Each structure stands twice: as C-alpha cells, then as structure tokens.
N, CA, C and O atoms as CSV, one atom per row, in Angstrom:
chain,resi,resn,atom,element,x,y,z
A,1,UNK,N,N,0.693,-1.179,-0.006
A,1,UNK,CA,C,0.209,0.023,0.008
A,1,UNK,C,C,0.984,1.193,-0.013
A,1,UNK,O,O,0.916,1.961,-0.972
A,2,UNK,N,N,1.754,1.416,1.004
A,2,UNK,CA,C,2.707,2.704,1.001
A,2,UNK,C,C,3.529,2.881,-0.213
A,2,UNK,O,O,3.692,3.965,-0.774
A,3,UNK,N,N,4.062,1.698,-0.604
A,3,UNK,CA,C,4.940,1.789,-1.743
A,3,UNK,C,C,4.089,2.615,-3.203
A,3,UNK,O,O,4.628,3.300,-4.072
A,4,UNK,N,N,2.938,2.330,-3.095
A,4,UNK,CA,C,2.214,2.956,-4.197
A,4,UNK,C,C,1.810,4.377,-3.932
A,4,UNK,O,O,1.781,5.266,-4.783
A,5,UNK,N,N,1.431,4.526,-2.369
A,5,UNK,CA,C,1.171,5.967,-2.369
A,5,UNK,C,C,2.537,6.832,-2.520
A,5,UNK,O,O,2.482,7.915,-3.102
A,6,UNK,N,N,3.815,6.330,-1.970
A,6,UNK,CA,C,4.880,7.187,-2.207
A,6,UNK,C,C,5.290,7.119,-3.666
A,6,UNK,O,O,6.193,7.898,-3.973
A,7,UNK,N,N,4.842,6.399,-4.555
A,7,UNK,CA,C,5.024,6.563,-5.910
A,7,UNK,C,C,4.326,7.539,-6.514
A,7,UNK,O,O,4.767,8.236,-7.428
A,8,UNK,N,N,3.013,7.636,-5.937
A,8,UNK,CA,C,2.104,8.710,-6.327
A,8,UNK,C,C,2.753,10.241,-5.891
A,8,UNK,O,O,2.747,11.241,-6.610
A,9,UNK,N,N,3.255,10.141,-4.651
A,9,UNK,CA,C,3.982,11.248,-4.202
A,9,UNK,C,C,5.072,11.620,-4.709
A,9,UNK,O,O,5.374,12.806,-4.575
A,10,UNK,N,N,5.902,10.790,-5.378
A,10,UNK,CA,C,6.909,11.381,-6.098
A,10,UNK,C,C,6.645,12.093,-7.458
A,10,UNK,O,O,7.421,12.933,-7.915
A,11,UNK,N,N,5.481,11.695,-8.080
A,11,UNK,CA,C,5.133,12.561,-9.191
A,11,UNK,C,C,4.260,13.993,-8.735
A,11,UNK,O,O,4.132,14.922,-9.532
A,12,UNK,N,N,3.772,14.023,-7.558
A,12,UNK,CA,C,2.817,15.128,-7.077
A,12,UNK,C,C,3.795,15.737,-5.982
A,12,UNK,O,O,4.963,16.001,-6.268
A,13,UNK,N,N,3.310,15.931,-4.821
A,13,UNK,CA,C,4.079,16.361,-3.688
A,13,UNK,C,C,4.757,15.364,-2.959
A,13,UNK,O,O,4.217,14.276,-2.759
A,14,UNK,N,N,5.860,15.618,-2.552
A,14,UNK,CA,C,6.786,14.520,-2.072
A,14,UNK,C,C,6.106,14.161,-0.613
A,14,UNK,O,O,5.574,15.033,0.075
A,15,UNK,N,N,6.178,12.902,-0.258
A,15,UNK,CA,C,5.723,12.397,0.901
A,15,UNK,C,C,6.929,12.437,1.999
A,15,UNK,O,O,8.002,11.892,1.739
A,16,UNK,N,N,6.744,12.985,3.014
A,16,UNK,CA,C,7.657,12.857,4.122
A,16,UNK,C,C,7.549,12.219,5.357
A,16,UNK,O,O,6.503,12.002,5.969
A,17,UNK,N,N,8.779,11.904,5.719
A,17,UNK,CA,C,8.755,11.187,7.297
A,17,UNK,C,C,8.230,11.913,8.224
A,17,UNK,O,O,8.819,12.952,8.525
A,18,UNK,N,N,6.962,11.545,8.928
A,18,UNK,CA,C,6.519,12.454,10.139
A,18,UNK,C,C,7.451,12.792,11.090
A,18,UNK,O,O,7.340,13.863,11.688
A,19,UNK,N,N,8.629,11.802,11.385
A,19,UNK,CA,C,9.400,12.145,12.343
A,19,UNK,C,C,10.692,12.765,11.923
A,19,UNK,O,O,11.258,13.320,12.865
A,20,UNK,N,N,11.311,12.830,10.802
A,20,UNK,CA,C,12.345,13.444,10.240
A,20,UNK,C,C,12.192,14.525,9.203
A,20,UNK,O,O,13.030,15.410,9.032
A,21,UNK,N,N,11.001,14.394,8.478
A,21,UNK,CA,C,10.648,15.493,7.748
A,21,UNK,C,C,11.470,14.986,6.300
A,21,UNK,O,O,11.425,15.705,5.302
A,22,UNK,N,N,12.129,13.837,6.299
A,22,UNK,CA,C,12.920,13.527,4.970
A,22,UNK,C,C,11.997,13.112,3.816
A,22,UNK,O,O,10.975,12.470,4.057
A,23,UNK,N,N,12.285,13.412,2.754
A,23,UNK,CA,C,11.335,12.763,1.652
A,23,UNK,C,C,11.545,11.378,1.540
A,23,UNK,O,O,12.684,10.911,1.525
A,24,UNK,N,N,10.315,10.534,1.443
A,24,UNK,CA,C,10.298,9.282,1.255
A,24,UNK,C,C,10.105,8.832,-0.149
A,24,UNK,O,O,9.243,9.378,-0.837
A,25,UNK,N,N,10.773,7.971,-0.575
A,25,UNK,CA,C,10.705,7.145,-1.891
A,25,UNK,C,C,10.208,5.877,-1.721
A,25,UNK,O,O,10.157,5.423,-0.578
A,26,UNK,N,N,9.775,5.121,-2.804
A,26,UNK,CA,C,9.286,3.772,-2.634
A,26,UNK,C,C,10.453,2.786,-2.296
A,26,UNK,O,O,10.327,1.738,-1.662
A,27,UNK,N,N,11.761,3.357,-2.892
A,27,UNK,CA,C,12.723,2.430,-2.471
A,27,UNK,C,C,13.538,2.565,-0.994
A,27,UNK,O,O,14.305,1.718,-0.534
A,28,UNK,N,N,13.188,3.782,-0.410
A,28,UNK,CA,C,13.917,3.971,0.736
A,28,UNK,C,C,12.955,4.502,1.912
A,28,UNK,O,O,13.010,5.644,2.368
A,29,UNK,N,N,11.936,3.353,2.391
A,29,UNK,CA,C,11.324,3.707,3.462
A,29,UNK,C,C,11.072,2.436,4.315
A,29,UNK,O,O,11.311,1.364,3.760
A,30,UNK,N,N,10.667,2.421,5.456
A,30,UNK,CA,C,10.279,1.344,6.311
A,30,UNK,C,C,8.766,1.498,6.900
A,30,UNK,O,O,8.307,2.573,7.288
A,31,UNK,N,N,8.207,0.518,6.905
A,31,UNK,CA,C,6.767,0.450,7.703
A,31,UNK,C,C,6.975,0.486,9.182
A,31,UNK,O,O,7.455,-0.488,9.763
A,32,UNK,N,N,6.618,1.617,9.832
A,32,UNK,CA,C,6.603,1.712,11.303
A,32,UNK,C,C,5.281,1.352,12.011
A,32,UNK,O,O,4.170,1.785,11.704
A,33,UNK,N,N,5.573,0.490,13.009
A,33,UNK,CA,C,4.369,0.122,13.801
A,33,UNK,C,C,4.181,1.437,14.865
A,33,UNK,O,O,4.956,1.625,15.802
A,34,UNK,N,N,3.343,2.068,14.646
A,34,UNK,CA,C,3.155,3.264,15.343
A,34,UNK,C,C,3.340,3.170,16.963
A,34,UNK,O,O,4.143,3.840,17.613
A,35,UNK,N,N,2.420,2.187,17.484
A,35,UNK,CA,C,2.683,1.696,18.577
A,35,UNK,C,C,3.498,0.407,18.512
A,35,UNK,O,O,3.527,-0.278,17.490
A,36,UNK,N,N,4.137,0.105,19.590
A,36,UNK,CA,C,5.030,-1.018,19.167
A,36,UNK,C,C,4.184,-2.397,18.910
A,36,UNK,O,O,3.095,-2.602,19.447
A,37,UNK,N,N,4.761,-3.220,18.111
A,37,UNK,CA,C,3.919,-4.535,17.539
A,37,UNK,C,C,3.807,-5.461,18.867
A,37,UNK,O,O,2.856,-6.240,18.935
A,38,UNK,N,N,4.631,-5.406,19.791
A,38,UNK,CA,C,4.289,-6.262,21.012
A,38,UNK,C,C,3.020,-6.056,21.682
A,38,UNK,O,O,2.403,-6.974,22.222
A,39,UNK,N,N,2.524,-4.517,21.637
A,39,UNK,CA,C,1.331,-4.217,22.154
A,39,UNK,C,C,0.031,-4.568,21.397
A,39,UNK,O,O,-1.026,-4.734,22.007
A,40,UNK,N,N,0.124,-4.669,20.147
A,40,UNK,CA,C,-1.157,-4.651,19.286
A,40,UNK,C,C,-1.007,-5.963,18.511
A,40,UNK,O,O,-2.034,-6.504,18.101
A,41,UNK,N,N,0.087,-6.474,18.296
A,41,UNK,CA,C,0.447,-7.860,17.366
A,41,UNK,C,C,-0.549,-8.054,16.233
A,41,UNK,O,O,-1.428,-8.906,16.096
A,42,UNK,N,N,-0.197,-7.085,15.490
A,42,UNK,CA,C,-0.866,-7.153,13.891
A,42,UNK,C,C,-0.199,-6.084,12.979
A,42,UNK,O,O,0.543,-5.196,13.398
A,43,UNK,N,N,-0.485,-6.241,11.925
A,43,UNK,CA,C,0.072,-5.319,10.610
A,43,UNK,C,C,-0.959,-4.732,9.772
A,43,UNK,O,O,-0.774,-4.625,8.559
A,44,UNK,N,N,-2.171,-4.294,10.402
A,44,UNK,CA,C,-3.097,-3.663,9.878
A,44,UNK,C,C,-2.695,-2.570,9.249
A,44,UNK,O,O,-1.897,-1.870,9.873
A,45,UNK,N,N,-3.112,-2.118,7.882
A,45,UNK,CA,C,-2.368,-0.858,7.301
A,45,UNK,C,C,-2.855,0.225,8.020
A,45,UNK,O,O,-2.067,1.171,8.005
A,46,UNK,N,N,-3.992,0.441,8.715
A,46,UNK,CA,C,-4.249,1.681,9.285
A,46,UNK,C,C,-3.029,1.958,10.413
A,46,UNK,O,O,-2.764,3.116,10.736
A,47,UNK,N,N,-2.475,1.079,10.855
A,47,UNK,CA,C,-1.537,0.886,11.733
A,47,UNK,C,C,-0.153,1.338,11.597
A,47,UNK,O,O,0.549,1.782,12.506
A,48,UNK,N,N,0.200,1.164,10.244
A,48,UNK,CA,C,1.551,1.241,9.916
A,48,UNK,C,C,1.678,2.385,8.942
A,48,UNK,O,O,0.894,2.625,8.024
A,49,UNK,N,N,2.969,3.187,9.317
A,49,UNK,CA,C,3.179,4.270,8.625
A,49,UNK,C,C,4.512,4.271,8.048
A,49,UNK,O,O,5.399,3.757,8.730
A,50,UNK,N,N,4.881,4.869,6.648
A,50,UNK,CA,C,6.129,5.026,6.107
A,50,UNK,C,C,6.847,5.877,6.866
A,50,UNK,O,O,6.312,6.908,7.275
A,51,UNK,N,N,8.301,5.546,7.199
A,51,UNK,CA,C,9.302,6.529,7.768
A,51,UNK,C,C,10.286,6.193,7.231
A,51,UNK,O,O,10.302,5.094,6.675
A,52,UNK,N,N,11.285,6.923,7.222
A,52,UNK,CA,C,12.707,6.927,6.896
A,52,UNK,C,C,13.375,5.552,7.610
A,52,UNK,O,O,13.144,5.241,8.778
A,53,UNK,N,N,14.157,4.861,6.788
A,53,UNK,CA,C,14.638,3.501,7.462
A,53,UNK,C,C,15.528,3.705,8.611
A,53,UNK,O,O,15.564,2.818,9.464
A,54,UNK,N,N,16.245,4.745,8.746
A,54,UNK,CA,C,17.292,4.916,9.841
A,54,UNK,C,C,16.273,5.482,10.845
A,54,UNK,O,O,16.657,5.212,11.983
A,55,UNK,N,N,15.311,6.051,10.845
A,55,UNK,CA,C,14.502,6.600,11.645
A,55,UNK,C,C,13.820,5.278,12.301
A,55,UNK,O,O,13.748,5.205,13.528
A,56,UNK,N,N,13.429,4.463,11.661
A,56,UNK,CA,C,12.446,3.487,12.081
A,56,UNK,C,C,13.436,2.347,12.971
A,56,UNK,O,O,13.055,1.717,13.958
A,57,UNK,N,N,14.558,2.287,12.447
A,57,UNK,CA,C,15.637,1.319,13.199
A,57,UNK,C,C,15.992,2.177,14.678
A,57,UNK,O,O,16.184,1.553,15.721
A,58,UNK,N,N,16.042,3.454,14.624
A,58,UNK,CA,C,16.348,4.334,15.892
A,58,UNK,C,C,15.416,4.002,16.937
A,58,UNK,O,O,15.761,3.618,18.055
A,59,UNK,N,N,13.940,4.193,16.460
A,59,UNK,CA,C,12.990,4.095,17.138
A,59,UNK,C,C,12.574,2.775,17.692
A,59,UNK,O,O,11.937,2.665,18.740
A,60,UNK,N,N,12.975,1.738,16.917
A,60,UNK,CA,C,12.799,0.449,17.359
A,60,UNK,C,C,11.573,0.051,18.038
A,60,UNK,O,O,10.504,0.141,17.435
A,61,UNK,N,N,11.623,-0.374,19.216
A,61,UNK,CA,C,10.366,-0.702,19.928
A,61,UNK,C,C,9.608,0.152,20.809
A,61,UNK,O,O,8.727,-0.157,21.612
A,62,UNK,N,N,10.127,1.348,20.506
A,62,UNK,CA,C,9.639,2.626,21.413
A,62,UNK,C,C,8.286,3.268,20.861
A,62,UNK,O,O,8.135,3.135,19.647
A,63,UNK,N,N,7.250,3.961,21.568
A,63,UNK,CA,C,6.139,4.569,21.154
A,63,UNK,C,C,6.696,6.064,20.624
A,63,UNK,O,O,7.735,6.585,21.030
A,64,UNK,N,N,5.962,6.528,19.825
A,64,UNK,CA,C,6.320,7.644,19.249
A,64,UNK,C,C,6.232,8.892,20.453
A,64,UNK,O,O,5.238,8.877,21.179
A,65,UNK,N,N,7.164,9.856,20.639
A,65,UNK,CA,C,6.949,11.085,21.378
A,65,UNK,C,C,5.544,11.756,21.048
A,65,UNK,O,O,5.163,11.974,19.898
A,66,UNK,N,N,4.840,12.048,22.169
A,66,UNK,CA,C,3.534,12.868,21.940
A,66,UNK,C,C,3.409,13.858,20.886
A,66,UNK,O,O,2.445,13.944,20.126
A,67,UNK,N,N,4.477,14.629,20.883
A,67,UNK,CA,C,4.526,15.836,19.914
A,67,UNK,C,C,4.395,15.410,18.361
A,67,UNK,O,O,4.137,16.236,17.485
A,68,UNK,N,N,4.621,13.892,18.086
A,68,UNK,CA,C,4.281,13.578,16.772
A,68,UNK,C,C,2.861,12.975,16.468
A,68,UNK,O,O,2.641,12.524,15.344
A,69,UNK,N,N,1.844,12.955,17.491
A,69,UNK,CA,C,0.770,12.264,17.476
A,69,UNK,C,C,-0.083,13.109,16.119
A,69,UNK,O,O,-0.456,12.637,15.045
A,70,UNK,N,N,-0.212,14.554,16.668
A,70,UNK,CA,C,-1.025,15.066,15.568
A,70,UNK,C,C,-0.700,14.802,13.960
A,70,UNK,O,O,-1.534,14.583,13.081
A,71,UNK,N,N,0.803,14.887,13.813
A,71,UNK,CA,C,1.097,14.591,12.368
A,71,UNK,C,C,0.816,13.139,12.000
A,71,UNK,O,O,0.472,12.910,10.840
A,72,UNK,N,N,0.925,12.145,12.860
A,72,UNK,CA,C,0.679,10.797,12.644
A,72,UNK,C,C,-0.938,10.581,12.106
A,72,UNK,O,O,-1.303,9.891,11.154
A,73,UNK,N,N,-1.646,11.268,12.885
A,73,UNK,CA,C,-3.118,11.269,12.527
A,73,UNK,C,C,-3.524,11.742,11.366
A,73,UNK,O,O,-4.385,11.202,10.671
A,74,UNK,N,N,-2.836,12.932,11.050
A,74,UNK,CA,C,-3.011,13.713,9.541
A,74,UNK,C,C,-2.577,12.655,8.766
A,74,UNK,O,O,-3.415,12.228,7.972
A,75,UNK,N,N,-1.464,12.096,8.780
A,75,UNK,CA,C,-0.599,11.213,7.770
A,75,UNK,C,C,-1.796,10.034,7.519
A,75,UNK,O,O,-2.125,9.755,6.366
A,76,UNK,N,N,-2.396,9.390,8.640
A,76,UNK,CA,C,-3.081,8.168,8.312
A,76,UNK,C,C,-4.512,8.574,7.574
A,76,UNK,O,O,-5.033,7.820,6.751
A,77,UNK,N,N,-5.058,9.777,7.937
A,77,UNK,CA,C,-6.264,10.288,7.533
A,77,UNK,C,C,-6.242,10.328,5.856
A,77,UNK,O,O,-7.103,9.875,5.102
A,78,UNK,N,N,-4.855,11.085,5.466
A,78,UNK,CA,C,-4.708,11.322,3.984
A,78,UNK,C,C,-4.343,9.940,3.336
A,78,UNK,O,O,-4.828,9.742,2.222
A,79,UNK,N,N,-3.534,8.932,3.893
A,79,UNK,CA,C,-3.428,7.744,3.331
A,79,UNK,C,C,-4.827,6.786,3.184
A,79,UNK,O,O,-5.097,6.017,2.262
A,80,UNK,N,N,-5.540,7.057,4.270
A,80,UNK,CA,C,-6.865,6.275,4.035
A,80,UNK,C,C,-8.028,6.850,2.997
A,80,UNK,O,O,-8.956,6.139,2.611
A,81,UNK,N,N,-7.886,7.965,2.676
A,81,UNK,CA,C,-8.696,8.880,1.920
A,81,UNK,C,C,-8.022,8.705,0.357
A,81,UNK,O,O,-8.598,9.067,-0.669
A,82,UNK,N,N,-6.794,8.127,0.407
A,82,UNK,CA,C,-6.244,8.037,-1.047
A,82,UNK,C,C,-6.600,6.654,-1.852
A,82,UNK,O,O,-6.207,6.494,-3.008
C-alpha cells in the first residue's frame, strides 16, 4: 500500500517522514508500527506508517513521542482517503 502512495507522491507532492521530515521514496522507507507491535500484535494498514529507514531502526520498539501524534493522525487520514 505505502509503496504505491509514495510512488504517487514522487509525481506530485513529495511524501515526508513524519519524524524526520525527510522525503520518502518507494525504495527508501520502512513501515513503522506506530505503537510497538508487541502491544497490538498485528500489521493492519491503518496501523503502519512509512518512515525513513534509519528513523525506524532508531525508534525500534518505542512508542512515538507525543509531539508526533497530530502529524501521525493527519498522515493516516490522508492515506486512508487515497
């Protein structure tokens, strides 16, 4: 799902990592479990967000800082409307 959305973004407005603001491409992103997988134990599309590979590795099993929650909500709404 996200690779297709990022491909569209490459032709229109770039899609950016909600944590780092880096431009994401279909070749350079990871799917982040916003709330660590250990807590919800599923990979439903509404729960995964594309982020920069390095950011996802650094975040590891941590929950996002509360300052990112508004941006995460907007990102999910846009993706689900696509």
